[in-house]
N, C-alpha and C positions, 0 to 999 in steps of 0.2 A: 243599647237601651234607648228608649224614647224619653223625651223631656216633656213635662207637663207643668202648666201654671195652675196652681190651686188658689183660687180667690175665695176669701172668707167674707161673707156678708152678714149683717145683723142690724138690729134696731139701735141706733146710737143713743137714744134716750134711755133705753134699757141698759145699755153698756154703762152709761154715765151713772145710773142708779145702783149699780152692783155694790154689794157690801164687800168689806175686806175679805170675808170668808169666801164669797163667790169669786172674787178676783184671784185669791190664792188657789182655789180649786181649778179655775181656768188656766192659770199659770202652770199648775201641776199637770194638767191635761196636755199642754203644749210641750212640757218637758218629756212626758211619756210618748207623745207623737214623735219628737225628735230622737228619743232613744230607740223607738221601734224602727224608724226610718234610717237611722244611722247615716252612712255616707250618701244615701240616696237623696238627702236634702242638700240641694246645691246653693240655696239661699232663701231668704225670707225676712219679712219685717212686719211689725205692727205699724199701721198708718195713723197719722194725726186725724182729727175729726174732719168730716167732709166740709165743714165750714171754712177750713183752711185751704181748700182746693182752689185752683185757678184753671179755668177751662178756656182753651183756644179754639176758635171756630174759623172756618174759611172766611176770607175777606178781611182778616186781621182783627176780628172781634175777640176781645178778651173779657171774660166775666169772672166774678168771684163765685166760689162754690162749685158744687158738682154740676155736670152737664144736665142730668135728669133729676127731677123731683121724685123721690122714692122713699118708701118707709125703710127700706134696707139700704145701708151704705156699705161701701167697701172698707173693711176694717184692717185687712192685712192680707198677706200672700206668702206662699212658698213656691219655689221652683224645685221640682223633684225629678228624679229619674225612676222609671219603672219599666218593666219588661213589656207591658201593654196596658191598655186602658183598664182592664179588669184589675190589674195589680195597683194601678194608680187609685182606682176607686176604693179598693180594700185599705190602702194606706190612708187616704183622705177621710175615710169613715171613722178613723180614730180621733179626729179633731173634736175638741170639747164643745165648739159652737153648735154642733149638730144635736146636742142634748139640751140646749138652752131654751128651746121652745120658740125662738125668734130668729135663729141663724140659719144660714145656708152656705153651701160650698159649691163653687163652680170649678170644674176641671176642664182645662183647654189644652190640647196638644200644641206644642211649640213647633213651628215650621223649622225643619232642618234643611238649610240650603247647601250643606256640605256634600 
């Protein structure tokens, strides 16, 4: 099985403005995703706000915040196993951020040096 990194993006201002009911629905969506994926989820976490990021650049430059200014910020990730990209897409399509109107999911194959 191949491994994929599933990156979850969205608008941090909209995430910060979510109601308790919206947060509960999103949490339930992630529980459903994990239940559907089962042992194919190898790991994953929600991330702190992009304002807490530190970016390192060549030449020893260290800056606060994310590297790029963007409306969408990386909010979390999963590492999954799937038979192929189509299977990874089908699984990632279950994530609740895709129905939020401001979120997106990026799926990237992980290089296997084995």
